[in-house]
Residue frames relative to the residue before (quaternion, step in Angstrom):
aa qw qx qy qz dx dy dz
X 1.0000 0.0000 0.0000 0.0000 0.00 0.00 0.00
X 0.0872 -0.7728 0.6279 0.0301 3.55 -1.07 0.83
X 0.1197 -0.7954 0.5942 0.0008 3.53 -0.86 1.10
X 0.1807 -0.7300 0.6466 0.1277 3.57 -1.12 0.76
X 0.0574 -0.7876 0.6132 -0.0164 3.57 -0.78 1.11
X 0.2873 -0.6926 0.6255 0.2158 3.56 -1.10 0.70
X 0.2018 -0.8080 0.5467 0.0867 3.56 -0.11 1.35
X 0.3554 -0.7414 0.5252 0.2195 3.58 -0.72 1.02
X 0.6366 -0.4746 0.4459 0.4133 3.53 -1.37 0.27
X 0.8279 0.2640 -0.1787 0.4614 3.57 -1.07 0.72
X 0.5832 0.5230 -0.3905 0.4836 3.59 1.16 0.61
X 0.4095 -0.6999 0.5340 0.2395 3.57 -0.98 0.90
X 0.4162 -0.6967 0.5305 0.2448 3.58 -1.13 0.70
X 0.6051 0.4648 -0.3977 0.5095 3.54 0.77 1.10
X 0.5508 -0.6567 0.4230 0.2938 3.55 -1.26 0.33
X 0.7668 0.2172 -0.1559 0.5836 3.59 1.23 -0.22
X 0.0921 -0.7644 0.6346 0.0666 3.54 -1.29 0.44
X 0.2588 -0.7968 0.5332 0.1179 3.55 -0.75 1.07
X 0.4807 0.6683 -0.4561 0.3381 3.61 1.21 -0.01
X 0.2889 -0.7356 0.5878 0.1729 3.55 -1.26 0.46
X 0.4845 -0.3429 -0.7764 0.2120 1.58 -1.14 2.19
X 0.5961 -0.5811 0.4009 0.3824 3.59 -1.13 0.53
X 0.3735 -0.7080 0.5603 0.2129 3.54 -1.18 0.72
X 0.6276 -0.5257 0.3920 0.4196 3.60 -1.19 0.36
X 0.1190 -0.7919 0.5983 0.0286 3.56 -1.07 0.84
X 0.7073 -0.4377 0.3438 0.4357 3.55 -1.34 -0.03
X 0.5241 0.6601 -0.4077 0.3512 3.61 1.19 -0.40
X 0.6804 0.5334 -0.2911 0.4097 3.59 1.12 -0.50
X 0.6573 0.5572 -0.3031 0.4070 3.60 1.21 0.10
X 0.5021 -0.6971 0.4097 0.3068 3.62 1.20 0.32
X 0.2504 0.7897 -0.5185 0.2118 3.57 1.06 0.72
X 0.5949 -0.5667 0.4139 0.3919 3.62 -1.11 0.53
X 0.5686 -0.5959 0.4473 0.3485 3.56 -1.14 0.66
X 0.7981 0.3571 -0.2424 0.4205 3.54 -1.17 0.64
X 0.6062 0.5335 -0.3845 0.4473 3.62 1.20 0.02
X 0.1017 -0.7805 0.6162 0.0271 3.52 -1.18 0.72
X 0.6114 -0.5751 0.3825 0.3862 3.60 -1.11 0.57
X 0.2181 -0.7117 0.6531 0.1390 3.54 -1.11 0.83
X 0.7774 0.0665 -0.0994 0.6175 3.53 0.26 1.32
X 0.3463 -0.7379 0.5477 0.1886 3.52 -1.32 0.02
X 0.1244 -0.7055 0.6840 0.1374 3.47 -1.43 0.24
X 0.5267 -0.6506 0.4423 0.3221 3.57 -0.88 0.90
X 0.6915 -0.4725 0.3786 0.3939 3.53 -1.34 0.46
X 0.7812 0.3346 -0.1615 0.5017 3.57 0.96 -0.91
X 0.5781 0.5160 -0.3991 0.4901 3.58 1.23 0.52
X 0.2668 -0.7693 0.5682 0.1194 3.55 -1.22 0.55
X 0.6326 0.6117 -0.3796 0.2856 3.49 -1.35 0.01
X 0.8547 -0.2404 0.1511 0.4346 3.49 -1.39 -0.42
X 0.0535 0.7400 -0.6667 0.0712 3.51 -0.86 1.13
X 0.2304 -0.7703 0.5810 0.1263 3.57 -0.83 1.02
X 0.0789 -0.7713 0.6310 0.0242 3.53 -1.09 0.84
X 0.0166 0.8068 -0.5891 0.0413 3.56 -1.04 0.75
X 0.3551 -0.6884 0.5821 0.2474 3.52 -1.36 0.28
X 0.6040 0.5581 -0.3247 0.4672 3.58 1.36 0.11
X 0.3667 -0.7740 0.4790 0.1925 3.58 -0.34 1.26
X 0.6521 0.5089 -0.3223 0.4604 3.60 0.97 -0.81
X 0.6437 0.5035 -0.3183 0.4804 3.59 1.01 -0.76
X 0.6248 0.5308 -0.3388 0.4616 3.59 0.95 -0.83
X 0.6415 0.5247 -0.3171 0.4611 3.58 0.99 -0.85
X 0.6664 0.4989 -0.3046 0.4629 3.61 0.90 -0.90
X 0.6816 0.4968 -0.2872 0.4541 3.59 1.05 -0.73
X 0.8014 0.3454 -0.1465 0.4659 3.58 1.03 -0.76
X 0.5885 0.5935 -0.3921 0.3843 3.62 1.06 -0.54
X 0.4966 -0.6921 0.4344 0.2927 3.62 -0.74 1.03
X 0.5816 0.5937 -0.3864 0.3999 3.63 1.10 -0.49
X 0.6671 0.4912 -0.2978 0.4742 3.59 1.18 -0.53
X 0.2181 -0.8482 0.4650 0.1291 3.58 1.36 -0.18
X 0.1044 0.7961 -0.5816 0.1303 3.57 0.77 1.03
X 0.3847 -0.7181 0.5153 0.2660 3.63 -0.70 0.93
X 0.1234 -0.7550 0.6414 0.0578 3.53 -1.09 0.85
X 0.1474 -0.8126 0.5626 0.0375 3.56 -0.67 1.15
X 0.0953 -0.7994 0.5929 -0.0190 3.52 -0.95 1.06
X 0.2353 -0.6737 0.6711 0.2008 3.50 -1.31 0.51
X 0.0711 -0.8258 0.5578 -0.0440 3.53 -0.64 1.20
X 0.2080 -0.7365 0.6313 0.1259 3.54 -0.78 1.05
X 0.0709 -0.8188 0.5695 -0.0112 3.56 -0.64 1.14
X 0.4651 -0.6331 0.5412 0.3001 3.49 -1.31 0.48
X 0.7148 0.3994 -0.3179 0.4780 3.55 -0.82 1.01
X 0.4413 -0.6474 0.5571 0.2752 3.50 -1.41 0.11
X 0.3271 -0.7995 0.4613 0.2028 3.62 -0.07 1.25
X 0.2461 -0.7324 0.6193 0.1399 3.52 -1.00 0.92
X 0.6609 -0.5193 0.3627 0.4026 3.55 -1.23 0.47
X 0.6206 0.5496 -0.3445 0.4406 3.62 1.03 -0.71
X 0.6483 0.5035 -0.3217 0.4719 3.59 1.04 -0.71
X 0.6448 0.4966 -0.3184 0.4860 3.60 1.01 -0.77
X 0.6283 0.5319 -0.3314 0.4609 3.59 1.04 -0.77
X 0.6153 0.5415 -0.3493 0.4541 3.61 1.01 -0.73
X 0.6520 0.4932 -0.3108 0.4849 3.59 0.99 -0.80
X 0.6729 0.5172 -0.2887 0.4431 3.58 0.98 -0.89
X 0.7032 0.4677 -0.2654 0.4651 3.59 1.08 -0.65
X 0.5137 -0.5808 0.4516 0.4414 3.58 1.21 -0.40
X 0.2088 -0.8003 0.5579 0.0679 3.53 -1.06 0.77
X 0.4276 -0.6494 0.5560 0.2937 3.52 -1.26 0.42
X 0.0480 -0.7762 0.6286 -0.0014 3.57 -0.70 1.15
X 0.7017 -0.4807 0.3043 0.4289 3.58 -1.22 0.20
X 0.7191 0.3795 -0.2539 0.5238 3.62 1.19 -0.32
X 0.7508 -0.3761 0.1918 0.5079 3.57 1.19 0.52
X 0.6760 -0.5038 0.3468 0.4109 3.56 -1.30 0.14
X 0.3737 -0.6905 0.5688 0.2449 3.54 -1.22 0.60
X 0.5353 -0.5485 0.5103 0.3900 3.51 -1.30 0.20
X 0.6169 -0.5299 0.4046 0.4182 3.60 -1.15 0.38
X 0.2452 -0.7491 0.6001 0.1363 3.55 -1.16 0.73
X 0.4016 -0.6052 0.6003 0.3347 3.51 -1.32 0.26
X 0.0449 0.8100 -0.5794 0.0782 3.59 -0.75 1.01
X 0.1726 0.7644 -0.6104 0.1157 3.53 -0.93 0.92
X 0.4945 -0.6256 0.5164 0.3121 3.50 -1.23 0.57
X 0.0704 -0.7867 0.6124 0.0314 3.59 -1.06 0.78
X 0.5755 -0.5284 0.4764 0.4032 3.54 -1.30 0.25
X 0.6313 -0.5236 0.3998 0.4092 3.57 -1.18 0.51
X 0.3463 -0.7560 0.5114 0.2169 3.62 -0.64 1.06
X 0.4981 -0.6169 0.5152 0.3254 3.54 -1.27 0.46
X 0.0962 0.8088 -0.5652 0.1306 3.56 -0.09 1.34
X 0.6165 -0.5069 0.4560 0.3937 3.52 -1.35 0.26
X 0.5508 -0.5867 0.4527 0.3840 3.60 -1.14 0.43
X 0.3320 -0.7296 0.5609 0.2069 3.56 -1.08 0.70
X 0.1510 -0.7671 0.6184 0.0797 3.55 -1.10 0.78
X 0.4629 -0.3199 -0.7909 0.2404 1.59 -0.97 2.31
X 0.5976 -0.5789 0.4045 0.3796 3.57 -1.18 0.48
X 0.5786 -0.5482 0.4686 0.3810 3.55 -1.28 0.43
X 0.5095 -0.6466 0.4646 0.3262 3.57 -0.96 0.84
X 0.1833 -0.7748 0.5994 0.0823 3.51 -1.06 0.81
X 0.0257 -0.7813 0.6236 0.0000 3.57 -0.93 0.94
X 0.4692 -0.7069 0.4593 0.2630 3.57 -0.68 1.14
X 0.7269 0.4705 -0.2462 0.4354 3.57 0.97 -0.84
X 0.7258 0.3660 -0.2309 0.5347 3.61 1.24 -0.20
X 0.3329 -0.7543 0.5246 0.2121 3.62 -0.57 1.08
X 0.1307 -0.7508 0.6339 0.1319 3.54 -1.30 0.27
X 0.1251 -0.7779 0.6141 0.0461 3.54 -1.29 0.41
X 0.3682 -0.7001 0.5645 0.2358 3.54 -1.34 0.26
X 0.1150 -0.7631 0.6340 0.0504 3.51 -1.12 0.85
X 0.2220 -0.6893 0.6559 0.2131 3.51 -1.34 0.34
X 0.0401 -0.7961 0.6030 -0.0306 3.56 -0.69 1.17
X 0.0677 -0.7581 0.6470 0.0448 3.54 -1.04 0.84
X 0.0466 -0.7938 0.6061 -0.0203 3.53 -0.77 1.14
X 0.3278 -0.7456 0.5513 0.1811 3.56 -1.28 0.40
X 0.6184 0.4570 -0.3506 0.5346 3.55 1.24 0.49
X 0.2042 -0.7799 0.5706 0.1561 3.55 -1.23 -0.12
X 0.1415 0.8151 -0.5469 0.1285 3.56 0.82 0.95
X 0.6759 -0.4931 0.3672 0.4064 3.52 -1.28 0.44
X 0.8611 -0.0861 0.0046 0.5010 3.57 -0.78 1.16
X 0.1624 0.8587 -0.4752 0.1018 3.56 1.20 0.61
X 0.6832 0.4776 -0.3137 0.4547 3.61 0.74 -0.95
X 0.6480 0.5141 -0.3219 0.4607 3.60 0.92 -0.84
X 0.6775 0.4828 -0.2960 0.4692 3.58 0.95 -0.85
X 0.6381 0.5235 -0.3302 0.4580 3.61 1.04 -0.72
X 0.6861 0.4645 -0.3075 0.4680 3.60 0.81 -0.90
X 0.6227 0.5266 -0.3463 0.4637 3.60 1.02 -0.70
X 0.6561 0.5078 -0.3123 0.4628 3.60 0.96 -0.86
X 0.6742 0.4654 -0.2894 0.4950 3.60 1.16 -0.55
X 0.5453 -0.6354 0.3894 0.3838 3.61 1.28 0.01
X 0.6297 0.4959 -0.3232 0.5030 3.57 1.26 0.48
X 0.1643 -0.8269 0.5273 0.1062 3.64 0.28 1.16
X 0.4635 -0.6889 0.4951 0.2559 3.55 -1.04 0.86
X 0.2155 -0.7617 0.6016 0.1074 3.53 -1.02 0.94
X 0.7816 -0.0163 0.0454 0.6219 3.59 1.05 -0.81
X 0.0819 -0.8000 0.5943 -0.0049 3.54 -0.99 0.93
X 0.0156 0.7971 -0.5985 0.0784 3.56 -0.65 1.20
X 0.2444 -0.7473 0.5970 0.1591 3.60 -0.70 1.08
X 0.1343 -0.8264 0.5462 0.0274 3.55 -0.77 1.10
X 0.8222 0.0816 -0.0562 0.5605 3.61 1.22 -0.12
X 0.0430 -0.7332 0.6776 0.0377 3.51 -1.27 0.65
X 0.8062 -0.0456 -0.0150 0.5897 3.57 -0.49 1.18
X 0.7983 -0.2527 0.2175 0.5016 3.56 -0.83 -1.01
X 0.5947 0.5776 -0.3592 0.4287 3.60 1.26 -0.06
X 0.1283 -0.8088 0.5726 0.0381 3.55 -0.81 1.05
X 0.6241 -0.5454 0.4181 0.3718 3.52 -1.30 0.41
X 0.1202 -0.8274 0.5278 0.1498 3.56 1.13 -0.81
X 0.7688 -0.3575 0.2549 0.4650 3.63 -0.93 -0.82
X 0.3123 0.7725 -0.4968 0.2429 3.57 1.17 0.51
X 0.3210 -0.7607 0.5340 0.1823 3.60 -0.68 1.06
X 0.6698 -0.4951 0.3534 0.4259 3.60 -1.20 0.40
X 0.8125 0.2334 -0.2041 0.4937 3.55 -0.92 1.01
X 0.6287 0.5126 -0.3418 0.4745 3.60 1.26 -0.07
X 0.1268 -0.7901 0.5975 0.0505 3.55 -1.22 0.57
X 0.1017 -0.7645 0.6319 0.0769 3.52 -1.35 0.33
X 0.4808 -0.6244 0.5287 0.3153 3.54 -1.26 0.51
X 0.2860 -0.7202 0.6056 0.1809 3.55 -1.09 0.78
X 0.4042 -0.7253 0.4931 0.2597 3.60 -0.63 1.05
X 0.5266 -0.6199 0.4601 0.3560 3.64 -1.04 0.67
X 0.5379 -0.6268 0.4602 0.3256 3.56 -1.18 0.65
């Protein structure tokens, strides 16, 4: 079984939390028993999270050797210049080594659900939206890449993994993905 969930902002990608007070987890979304995340999304990131009860499928979705593309819509602080987008496209040197090249392009602001809490807005600092597709899944990779390019991330929404897209799934909602 494969499930697509639109993980809301401020939810852990696990079913339990031992912190005090506990934070929201995947347990609150009525998911079928026996499924587990195939990959992760940070607490402060939103969007497509795949869950499965099939270990081999989880491996194919997450192992870097399979290079599943992951597509994100990223709201960044600043007005991206072509040189900054080129840096993302060529791959970047991060503290844990170089990244693979990303697909990067500026996009119009997507029609998304409101985030709670909202992204901070500053009149004196412009922001823009990018679509980034990467083939790795390092810890906070997209945030670290945009920061290294001089474009700090304000909001990060994953909209695709491989051939599976978020589509019209609202935050906290999920759907079964039919087998191929």
